[in-house]
PDB file as gemmi writes it, atoms N, CA and C in Angstrom:
CRYST1    1.000    1.000    1.000  90.00  90.00  90.00 P 1                      
ATOM      1  N   MET A   1       0.828  -1.186   0.000  1.00  0.00           N  
ATOM      2  CA  MET A   1       0.000   0.000   0.000  1.00  0.00           C  
ATOM      3  C   MET A   1       0.876   1.255   0.000  1.00  0.00           C  
ATOM      4  N   HIS A   2       1.881   1.295   0.864  1.00  0.00           N  
ATOM      5  CA  HIS A   2       2.732   2.477   0.947  1.00  0.00           C  
ATOM      6  C   HIS A   2       3.545   2.669  -0.332  1.00  0.00           C  
ATOM      7  N   MET A   3       3.965   1.567  -0.935  1.00  0.00           N  
ATOM      8  CA  MET A   3       4.751   1.676  -2.161  1.00  0.00           C  
ATOM      9  C   MET A   3       3.923   2.301  -3.273  1.00  0.00           C  
ATOM     10  N   ALA A   4       2.641   1.929  -3.355  1.00  0.00           N  
ATOM     11  CA  ALA A   4       1.770   2.498  -4.386  1.00  0.00           C  
ATOM     12  C   ALA A   4       1.595   3.993  -4.170  1.00  0.00           C  
ATOM     13  N   ALA A   5       1.442   4.403  -2.926  1.00  0.00           N  
ATOM     14  CA  ALA A   5       1.302   5.828  -2.624  1.00  0.00           C  
ATOM     15  C   ALA A   5       2.587   6.573  -2.962  1.00  0.00           C  
ATOM     16  N   ASP A   6       3.718   5.988  -2.642  1.00  0.00           N  
ATOM     17  CA  ASP A   6       5.002   6.609  -2.968  1.00  0.00           C  
ATOM     18  C   ASP A   6       5.170   6.787  -4.470  1.00  0.00           C  
ATOM     19  N   GLU A   7       4.732   5.793  -5.239  1.00  0.00           N  
ATOM     20  CA  GLU A   7       4.839   5.881  -6.693  1.00  0.00           C  
ATOM     21  C   GLU A   7       3.965   7.000  -7.236  1.00  0.00           C  
ATOM     22  N   ARG A   8       2.763   7.119  -6.716  1.00  0.00           N  
ATOM     23  CA  ARG A   8       1.859   8.184  -7.188  1.00  0.00           C  
ATOM     24  C   ARG A   8       2.404   9.559  -6.836  1.00  0.00           C  
ATOM     25  N   ILE A   9       2.900   9.707  -5.620  1.00  0.00           N  
ATOM     26  CA  ILE A   9       3.455  10.991  -5.205  1.00  0.00           C  
ATOM     27  C   ILE A   9       4.682  11.324  -6.047  1.00  0.00           C  
ATOM     28  N   GLY A  10       5.511  10.334  -6.274  1.00  0.00           N  
ATOM     29  CA  GLY A  10       6.690  10.543  -7.100  1.00  0.00           C  
ATOM     30  C   GLY A  10       6.321  10.964  -8.511  1.00  0.00           C  
ATOM     31  N   ALA A  11       5.298  10.343  -9.067  1.00  0.00           N  
ATOM     32  CA  ALA A  11       4.857  10.704 -10.414  1.00  0.00           C  
ATOM     33  C   ALA A  11       4.332  12.140 -10.443  1.00  0.00           C  
ATOM     34  N   LEU A  12       3.608  12.534  -9.430  1.00  0.00           N  
ATOM     35  CA  LEU A  12       3.109  13.909  -9.372  1.00  0.00           C  
ATOM     36  C   LEU A  12       4.251  14.907  -9.280  1.00  0.00           C  
ATOM     37  N   CYS A  13       5.235  14.591  -8.492  1.00  0.00           N  
ATOM     38  CA  CYS A  13       6.354  15.503  -8.304  1.00  0.00           C  
ATOM     39  C   CYS A  13       7.185  15.655  -9.575  1.00  0.00           C  
ATOM     40  N   LEU A  14       7.191  14.637 -10.412  1.00  0.00           N  
ATOM     41  CA  LEU A  14       7.966  14.693 -11.646  1.00  0.00           C  
ATOM     42  C   LEU A  14       7.191  15.308 -12.801  1.00  0.00           C  
ATOM     43  N   ALA A  15       5.880  15.455 -12.651  1.00  0.00           N  
ATOM     44  CA  ALA A  15       5.065  16.025 -13.723  1.00  0.00           C  
ATOM     45  C   ALA A  15       5.486  17.473 -13.973  1.00  0.00           C  
ATOM     46  N   LYS A  16       5.649  17.823 -15.225  1.00  0.00           N  
ATOM     47  CA  LYS A  16       6.118  19.168 -15.567  1.00  0.00           C  
ATOM     48  C   LYS A  16       5.061  20.229 -15.291  1.00  0.00           C  
ATOM     49  N   ASN A  17       3.799  19.857 -15.368  1.00  0.00           N  
ATOM     50  CA  ASN A  17       2.735  20.834 -15.168  1.00  0.00           C  
ATOM     51  C   ASN A  17       2.170  20.800 -13.747  1.00  0.00           C  
ATOM     52  N   PHE A  18       2.908  20.230 -12.835  1.00  0.00           N  
ATOM     53  CA  PHE A  18       2.478  20.104 -11.437  1.00  0.00           C  
ATOM     54  C   PHE A  18       2.707  21.431 -10.731  1.00  0.00           C  
ATOM     55  N   ASP A  19       1.633  22.083 -10.303  1.00  0.00           N  
ATOM     56  CA  ASP A  19       1.710  23.381  -9.637  1.00  0.00           C  
ATOM     57  C   ASP A  19       1.719  23.168  -8.130  1.00  0.00           C  
ATOM     58  N   GLN A  20       2.893  23.223  -7.527  1.00  0.00           N  
ATOM     59  CA  GLN A  20       3.021  22.977  -6.096  1.00  0.00           C  
ATOM     60  C   GLN A  20       2.383  24.068  -5.250  1.00  0.00           C  
ATOM     61  N   ASP A  21       2.118  25.221  -5.847  1.00  0.00           N  
ATOM     62  CA  ASP A  21       1.531  26.329  -5.108  1.00  0.00           C  
ATOM     63  C   ASP A  21       0.042  26.512  -5.386  1.00  0.00           C  
ATOM     64  N   HIS A  22      -0.595  25.513  -5.969  1.00  0.00           N  
ATOM     65  CA  HIS A  22      -2.029  25.596  -6.257  1.00  0.00           C  
ATOM     66  C   HIS A  22      -2.792  25.729  -4.937  1.00  0.00           C  
ATOM     67  N   PRO A  23      -3.789  26.615  -4.871  1.00  0.00           N  
ATOM     68  CA  PRO A  23      -4.523  26.842  -3.619  1.00  0.00           C  
ATOM     69  C   PRO A  23      -5.134  25.564  -3.025  1.00  0.00           C  
ATOM     70  N   ASP A  24      -5.669  24.682  -3.868  1.00  0.00           N  
ATOM     71  CA  ASP A  24      -6.252  23.432  -3.361  1.00  0.00           C  
ATOM     72  C   ASP A  24      -5.191  22.562  -2.706  1.00  0.00           C  
ATOM     73  N   LEU A  25      -4.002  22.534  -3.296  1.00  0.00           N  
ATOM     74  CA  LEU A  25      -2.921  21.735  -2.726  1.00  0.00           C  
ATOM     75  C   LEU A  25      -2.427  22.341  -1.420  1.00  0.00           C  
ATOM     76  N   PHE A  26      -2.418  23.654  -1.354  1.00  0.00           N  
ATOM     77  CA  PHE A  26      -2.014  24.318  -0.117  1.00  0.00           C  
ATOM     78  C   PHE A  26      -2.947  23.933   1.019  1.00  0.00           C  
ATOM     79  N   VAL A  27      -4.265  23.978   0.770  1.00  0.00           N  
ATOM     80  CA  VAL A  27      -5.260  23.615   1.790  1.00  0.00           C  
ATOM     81  C   VAL A  27      -5.097  22.155   2.190  1.00  0.00           C  
ATOM     82  N   ALA A  28      -4.920  21.271   1.194  1.00  0.00           N  
ATOM     83  CA  ALA A  28      -4.753  19.845   1.485  1.00  0.00           C  
ATOM     84  C   ALA A  28      -3.479  19.589   2.272  1.00  0.00           C  
ATOM     85  N   ARG A  29      -2.400  20.298   1.921  1.00  0.00           N  
ATOM     86  CA  ARG A  29      -1.124  20.137   2.620  1.00  0.00           C  
ATOM     87  C   ARG A  29      -1.250  20.558   4.080  1.00  0.00           C  
ATOM     88  N   GLU A  30      -1.936  21.683   4.321  1.00  0.00           N  
ATOM     89  CA  GLU A  30      -2.137  22.150   5.692  1.00  0.00           C  
ATOM     90  C   GLU A  30      -2.958  21.151   6.499  1.00  0.00           C  
ATOM     91  N   ARG A  31      -4.001  20.609   5.891  1.00  0.00           N  
ATOM     92  CA  ARG A  31      -4.852  19.623   6.571  1.00  0.00           C  
ATOM     93  C   ARG A  31      -4.058  18.358   6.884  1.00  0.00           C  
ATOM     94  N   LEU A  32      -3.264  17.917   5.918  1.00  0.00           N  
ATOM     95  CA  LEU A  32      -2.444  16.722   6.127  1.00  0.00           C  
ATOM     96  C   LEU A  32      -1.459  16.927   7.266  1.00  0.00           C  
ATOM     97  N   MET A  33      -0.821  18.080   7.305  1.00  0.00           N  
ATOM     98  CA  MET A  33       0.127  18.367   8.378  1.00  0.00           C  
ATOM     99  C   MET A  33      -0.582  18.386   9.735  1.00  0.00           C  
ATOM    100  N   GLU A  34      -1.793  18.918   9.768  1.00  0.00           N  
ATOM    101  CA  GLU A  34      -2.569  18.936  11.010  1.00  0.00           C  
ATOM    102  C   GLU A  34      -2.884  17.516  11.479  1.00  0.00           C  
ATOM    103  N   LEU A  35      -3.320  16.667  10.552  1.00  0.00           N  
ATOM    104  CA  LEU A  35      -3.659  15.288  10.910  1.00  0.00           C  
ATOM    105  C   LEU A  35      -2.430  14.498  11.353  1.00  0.00           C  
ATOM    106  N   VAL A  36      -1.320  14.683  10.666  1.00  0.00           N  
ATOM    107  CA  VAL A  36      -0.084  13.985  11.064  1.00  0.00           C  
ATOM    108  C   VAL A  36       0.325  14.441  12.463  1.00  0.00           C  
ATOM    109  N   GLY A  37       0.223  15.738  12.729  1.00  0.00           N  
ATOM    110  CA  GLY A  37       0.542  16.242  14.060  1.00  0.00           C  
ATOM    111  C   GLY A  37      -0.343  15.624  15.136  1.00  0.00           C  
ATOM    112  N   GLN A  38      -1.616  15.472  14.831  1.00  0.00           N  
ATOM    113  CA  GLN A  38      -2.535  14.846  15.795  1.00  0.00           C  
ATOM    114  C   GLN A  38      -2.150  13.399  16.047  1.00  0.00           C  
ATOM    115  N   MET A  39      -1.772  12.693  14.992  1.00  0.00           N  
ATOM    116  CA  MET A  39      -1.376  11.291  15.166  1.00  0.00           C  
ATOM    117  C   MET A  39      -0.101  11.171  15.980  1.00  0.00           C  
ATOM    118  N   MET A  40       0.830  12.099  15.749  1.00  0.00           N  
ATOM    119  CA  MET A  40       2.107  12.040  16.455  1.00  0.00           C  
ATOM    120  C   MET A  40       1.948  12.288  17.942  1.00  0.00           C  
ATOM    121  N   TRP A  41       0.986  13.099  18.310  1.00  0.00           N  
ATOM    122  CA  TRP A  41       0.818  13.466  19.713  1.00  0.00           C  
ATOM    123  C   TRP A  41      -0.302  12.700  20.413  1.00  0.00           C  
ATOM    124  N   SER A  42      -0.988  11.796  19.679  1.00  0.00           N  
ATOM    125  CA  SER A  42      -2.047  10.992  20.287  1.00  0.00           C  
ATOM    126  C   SER A  42      -1.451   9.837  21.061  1.00  0.00           C  
ATOM    127  N   PRO A  43      -2.089   9.465  22.169  1.00  0.00           N  
ATOM    128  CA  PRO A  43      -1.594   8.290  22.911  1.00  0.00           C  
ATOM    129  C   PRO A  43      -1.780   7.024  22.078  1.00  0.00           C  
ATOM    130  N   ALA A  44      -0.875   6.087  22.235  1.00  0.00           N  
ATOM    131  CA  ALA A  44      -0.959   4.822  21.508  1.00  0.00           C  
ATOM    132  C   ALA A  44      -2.177   4.038  21.953  1.00  0.00           C  
ATOM    133  N   ILE A  45      -2.748   3.329  20.999  1.00  0.00           N  
ATOM    134  CA  ILE A  45      -3.939   2.504  21.301  1.00  0.00           C  
ATOM    135  C   ILE A  45      -3.515   1.131  21.745  1.00  0.00           C  
TER     136      ILE A  45                                                      
END                                                                             
């Protein structure tokens, strides 16, 4: 599962028309960082 995600992300990063500063990507990036932060600071189950 992780390898497939890595491949997709890698393909996006190599795309010539990939706009890293697109507003939708900015919002998604901020949300992802928030969720990762919550997971990092949550007590283990």
